[in-house]
C-alpha positions in Angstrom: 4.0 23.4 8.0 5.1 21.5 4.9 4.8 17.7 4.6 8.4 16.8 5.4 8.5 19.1 8.4 5.3 17.5 9.8 6.8 14.1 9.1 9.7 14.9 11.4 8.0 16.9 14.1 4.3 16.0 14.5 4.0 13.2 17.1 7.7 13.4 17.8 8.1 16.1 20.5 11.2 15.8 22.7 10.9 13.5 25.7 9.5 15.6 28.6 11.5 13.8 31.3 15.0 13.8 29.7 14.8 16.2 26.8 15.8 13.5 24.3 15.1 14.5 20.8 14.0 10.9 20.0 11.2 9.5 22.2 11.9 6.4 24.2 10.5 3.0 23.1 7.8 1.9 25.7 8.1 -1.9 25.8 5.8 -2.3 28.7 2.8 -4.6 28.3 0.9 -3.1 31.2 0.6 0.1 33.1 0.1 0.9 36.8 -3.2 2.5 37.8 -3.4 5.0 40.7 -6.8 3.5 41.7 -8.8 0.5 40.6 -10.3 1.0 37.2 -8.8 4.5 36.8 -6.0 4.3 34.2 -3.8 7.4 33.6 -4.3 7.1 29.8 -2.8 3.6 29.3 -3.7 0.3 30.9 -2.7 -2.5 28.6 -0.6 -2.3 25.5 -3.2 -4.0 23.3 -5.5 -1.1 24.0 -2.8 1.6 23.7 0.9 2.3 24.0 2.7 5.6 24.1 5.1 4.6 21.3 2.2 3.4 19.2 0.3 6.6 19.9 3.3 8.6 18.6 3.3 6.9 15.2 -0.5 7.0 14.9 -0.5 10.8 15.4 2.1 11.2 12.7 0.4 9.0 10.2 -3.0 10.6 10.8 -1.4 14.0 10.3 0.2 13.1 7.0 -3.0 11.6 5.6 -5.0 14.6 6.9 -7.3 12.3 9.0 -8.6 12.7 12.5 -7.0 9.6 13.9 -5.1 6.5 12.9 -4.5 2.9 14.1 -1.2 1.1 13.9 -1.5 -2.6 13.3 0.6 -5.7 13.1 0.7 -5.9 9.2 -1.0 -4.4 6.2 -3.2 -7.5 6.0 -4.2 -7.1 9.6 -5.2 -3.5 8.9 -7.3 -4.6 5.8 -8.9 -7.3 8.0 -9.7 -4.7 10.7 -11.5 -2.6 8.1 -13.5 -5.6 7.0 -14.5 -6.2 10.6 -17.0 -3.4 10.0 -19.0 -5.9 7.9 -21.6 -8.4 8.9 -22.9 -11.6 7.4 -25.0 -10.9 4.4 -23.0 -7.7 3.5 -21.2 -7.3 0.1 -17.8 -5.8 -0.8 -17.1 -4.4 -4.2 -13.4 -4.3 -4.9 -11.2 -3.3 -7.8 -9.6 -5.9 -10.0 -6.1 -4.5 -9.7 -5.4 -5.3 -6.1 -2.8 -7.0 -4.0 -2.9 -10.8 -4.0 -3.2 -11.0 -0.2 -6.2 -8.7 -0.3 -7.7 -11.0 -2.9 -7.1 -14.0 -0.7 -8.7 -12.3 2.4 -11.7 -11.3 0.4 -12.3 -14.6 -1.3 -11.1 -17.2 1.2 -11.6 -15.6 4.7 -14.5 -13.2 4.5 -16.7 -15.7 2.7 -16.6 -17.9 5.8 -18.4 -15.1 7.6 -21.1 -14.8 4.9 -19.6 -11.7 3.3 -20.0 -11.7 -0.5 -17.3 -10.2 -2.8 -17.4 -8.9 -6.4 -14.3 -7.7 -8.3 -14.9 -5.1 -11.0 -12.7 -2.7 -13.0 -12.6 0.5 -10.9 -11.2 2.5 -13.8 -14.5 2.0 -15.8 -16.8 4.0 -13.5 -20.2 3.1 -15.1 -19.4 -0.6 -15.0 -18.0 -0.3 -11.5 -21.1 1.5 -10.2 -23.3 -1.1 -11.9 -21.7 -3.8 -9.7 -23.0 -2.2 -6.5 -25.8 -4.2 -4.9 -28.4 -3.2 -2.3 -26.4 -5.2 0.3 -23.0 -3.5 -0.7 -21.5 -1.9 2.4 -17.9 -1.3 1.3 -15.9 -0.4 -1.8 -12.2 -1.3 -1.7 -9.7 0.1 -4.3 -6.0 0.6 -4.9 -4.5 3.5 -6.9 -2.1 2.8 -8.4 -3.3 -0.7 -8.6 -1.1 -3.7 -7.9 0.4 -5.2 -10.1 -0.9 -3.4 -13.3 -0.5 0.2 -12.0 -4.0 1.1 -13.0 -5.2 4.5 -11.9 -8.6 4.9 -10.4 -10.3 8.3 -10.0 -10.6 8.2 -6.2 -12.8 11.4 -6.1 -15.2 9.9 -8.7 -15.5 6.6 -6.8 -16.0 8.6 -3.6 -19.0 10.3 -5.2 -20.4 6.9 -6.3 -19.9 5.5 -2.7 -21.6 8.5 -1.2 -24.5 8.3 -3.6 -25.1 4.7 -2.6 -24.4 5.1 1.1 -21.3 2.9 1.0 -18.0 3.2 2.8 -14.9 3.7 0.6 -11.7 2.2 1.6 -8.5 3.0 -0.3 -5.2 1.0 -0.1 -2.7 3.9 -0.4 0.4 1.8 0.0 1.8 2.3 -3.4 1.3 6.1 -3.6 2.0 6.8 0.1 0.6 10.2 1.5 3.5 11.9 -0.3 1.8 11.5 -3.6 -1.9 10.9 -2.8 -4.2 11.6 0.2 -7.4 9.7 -0.4 -9.3 11.2 2.5 -9.1 14.7 1.0 -10.6 13.1 -2.2 -13.6 11.8 -0.3 -12.5 8.3 0.9 -13.6 7.1 4.3 -10.8 4.8 5.2 -7.1 4.8 4.1 -5.0 1.7 4.6 -1.2 1.3 4.5 1.1 -1.6 4.7 3.6 0.3 6.9 6.1 -2.4 6.0 6.5 -0.6 2.6 7.2 3.1 2.1 6.3 4.4 5.6 9.1 2.4 7.2 11.0 2.1 4.0 13.9 -0.2 5.0 12.7 -3.8 4.9 12.9 -4.2 8.6 9.3 -3.6 9.8 6.1 -5.6 9.6 3.2 -3.2 10.1 0.0 -1.7 8.9 -2.2 1.4 9.5 -5.8 2.6 9.1 -6.6 6.3 8.9 -10.1 7.9 9.0 -11.5 11.4 9.0 -14.6 10.6 11.1 -14.4 10.0 14.8 -17.5 7.7 15.0 -16.0 5.5 12.3 -12.6 5.5 14.1 -14.3 4.4 17.3 -15.9 1.5 15.5 -12.6 0.5 14.0 -10.8 0.9 17.3 -13.4 -1.4 19.0 -12.6 -4.2 16.5 -8.8 -3.7 16.8 -8.8 -3.7 20.6 -11.1 -6.8 20.6 -8.9 -8.8 18.2 -5.5 -7.4 19.3 -3.5 -7.3 16.0 -1.6 -4.2 17.0 1.9 -3.0 15.9 4.7 -3.8 18.3 6.5 -0.9 20.1 9.8 -1.6 18.3 8.0 -1.7 14.9 6.3 1.6 15.8 9.6 3.2 16.6 11.2 2.0 13.3 8.2 3.2 11.4 8.4 6.6 13.0 12.1 6.8 12.1 11.3 5.8 8.5 8.6 8.4 8.1 11.1 11.1 8.8 12.7 10.5 5.4 9.5 9.4 3.6 9.1 12.4 1.3 12.8 12.5 0.3 12.8 8.8 -0.5 9.5 8.6 -2.4 10.2 11.6 -4.5 13.7 10.4 -5.5 12.4 6.9 -6.1 9.6 8.3 -8.3 12.1 10.2 -10.4 14.3 7.1 -10.9 11.2 5.0 -11.8 10.1 7.5 -14.4 13.5 7.2 -16.1 13.4 3.4 -16.0 9.9 3.5 -17.5 11.1 5.7 -20.3 14.0 3.3 -20.8 11.8 0.2 -20.9 9.3 1.8 -23.3 12.0 2.3 -25.8 13.6 -1.1 -25.4 13.0 -3.2 -28.5 12.4 -6.4 -26.5 9.8 -5.0 -24.1 6.2 -5.3 -25.3 4.4 -3.3 -22.7 5.2 -1.0 -19.7 2.6 -0.1 -17.0 3.5 3.1 -15.3 1.1 6.1 -14.7 3.8 8.6 -15.4 3.9 7.7 -19.1 1.7 9.7 -21.3 0.6 6.5 -23.1 -0.8 5.1 -19.8 -4.6 5.2 -19.9 -4.8 6.8 -16.5 -2.1 9.4 -17.0 -4.4 12.4 -16.9 -6.2 11.2 -13.8 -2.8 10.5 -12.2 -1.5 14.0 -13.0 -4.6 15.4 -11.2 -4.6 13.0 -8.3 -0.9 12.5 -7.5 1.4 15.3 -6.4 5.2 15.3 -6.9 5.5 12.1 -8.9 3.9 8.9 -10.1 5.3 6.4 -7.7 8.2 3.9 -7.6 6.4 0.8 -8.8 6.1 -0.3 -12.4 5.4 -3.5 -14.3 6.2 -4.7 -17.8 6.1 -7.7 -20.1 8.3 -9.1 -22.8 6.2 -11.5 -24.7 3.9 -12.8 -21.9 5.8 -16.1 -21.5 5.9 -17.5 -18.0 9.3 -19.1 -18.3 10.9 -16.1 -19.9 9.6 -13.8 -17.1 10.8 -16.3 -14.6 14.3 -16.3 -16.1 14.3 -12.5 -16.2 13.5 -12.1 -12.5 16.1 -14.7 -11.6 18.8 -12.9 -13.6 19.1 -9.5 -12.1 21.8 -8.6 -9.6 20.8 -5.3 -8.1 17.1 -5.9 -8.3 16.7 -8.6 -5.6 14.2 -11.4 -6.2 11.7 -10.9 -3.4 8.1 -10.0 -2.6 7.3 -6.7 -0.9 8.1 -3.2 -2.1 8.7 0.4 -1.0 12.2 0.0 0.5 15.6 1.6 -0.3 16.7 -1.5 -2.1 15.2 -2.4 -5.5 13.2 -5.6 -5.8 11.9 -7.6 -8.7 9.2 -10.4 -8.8 6.9 -12.3 -11.0 3.3 -11.7 -9.8 1.9 -14.9 -11.2 4.2 -17.1 -9.1 4.8 -14.7 -6.2 2.8 -11.7 -5.0 -0.4 -12.7 -6.9 -0.1 -16.5 -6.7 -3.1 -16.5 -4.4 -5.4 -15.3 -7.2 -7.3 -18.1 -9.0 -5.5 -18.6 -12.3 -8.7 -17.8 -14.3 -9.1 -14.5 -12.3 -5.5 -13.5 -13.1 -6.1 -14.1 -16.7 -9.5 -12.4 -16.7 -8.0 -9.3 -14.9 -5.0 -8.9 -17.1 -2.3 -10.3 -14.8 -0.4 -12.4 -17.3 2.1 -15.1 -16.6 4.8 -13.0 -18.2 4.3 -9.9 -16.1 7.3 -8.6 -14.2 6.9 -6.1 -11.3 9.6 -3.7 -10.1 9.9 -1.9 -6.8 12.5 0.8 -7.5 14.8 1.8 -4.6 17.5 4.4 -4.2 20.3 2.9 -6.2 21.6 5.0 -9.1 19.4 4.9 -12.2 22.3 4.0 -14.5 23.1 0.9 -12.4 19.5 -0.2 -12.4 19.2 0.3 -16.2 22.3 -1.9 -16.8 21.0 -4.6 -14.5 17.7 -4.7 -16.4 19.4 -4.6 -19.8 21.5 -7.6 -18.9 18.6 -9.6 -17.4 16.4 -8.9 -20.4 19.1 -10.1 -22.7 19.6 -13.3 -20.7 15.8 -14.0 -20.6 15.4 -13.5 -24.3 18.5 -15.5 -25.3 20.2 -12.3 -26.7 23.2 -12.7 -24.5 25.3 -15.2 -22.7 25.9 -12.8 -19.8 25.6 -14.4 -16.4 
């Protein structure tokens, strides 16, 4: 079956008892056993819940993995992957990563004696050179956040395999509609289900998907022991969102391509980061690695000035000033003061996240309305207009 058909039907069989085409939400925290120590498949909702099982089956299918885990947030999913590490281990991560991941790696894992190195994952030789004997995991994003860099996942997977290192890929920005890292050689795929999977700014959730049962068992042990699982209601809403995932992502990607082309030609815009543009340094890799589009995220700069970028993001009307991404409504933010404020200032500067960077999450509004909104905000931010 094609992707959108599987998104609707896999994990979503009609309810056996009533015939309802939408499965019931199982809110129960505990389940009766017919005999002591003999559960019928579920015993306690931290360990498993029918509603959570349904969304896990769907996500695993769409990422072409053997199994998935639905967690309480994207960060709890990333943390669950890091529970595979022990004191003395080392993580090599890309430089273009979510600010919350940066914070987890540098301010939480270090307490457990896990070392972290950031290196540019788009420069394969330098990236491989950053691997140490004690490196146990590589963690990348493609497209990256917030610079929209493109990493060759298959090439990094070969490097990881060569060194006996696990490769984890945050696939939140691409979604399985556009990229499926497990098929490219990754070991673990992470999603903030808050974003494209649910798609409506009403869910907090995360997911991990793997292609190896033994690795899944190790991850499940950590998740069951720590308990940061997705709630039944969030599972239900994510399942509902996934049914329109492909339609949303493809349309959002088309709109974003048009906005990127508009911004590239704008006389006041100095730089646009979007892998769909032929001028993007990762464009050819993106064409090979992404299917159907180049995503619904882009970032751009006017002149790199903090106050100018701040004024711009505060001047839009349709683009709402908020962190997060991937929903039907368009969002705008300034990474330096919002999504990536947890970066050390020197690391932001070193990795190209300027104070003047603006990040867009493009929703499902009409492209002409979004263009007009950006045009007016840019004029206000640069002093070219008195429009309010």
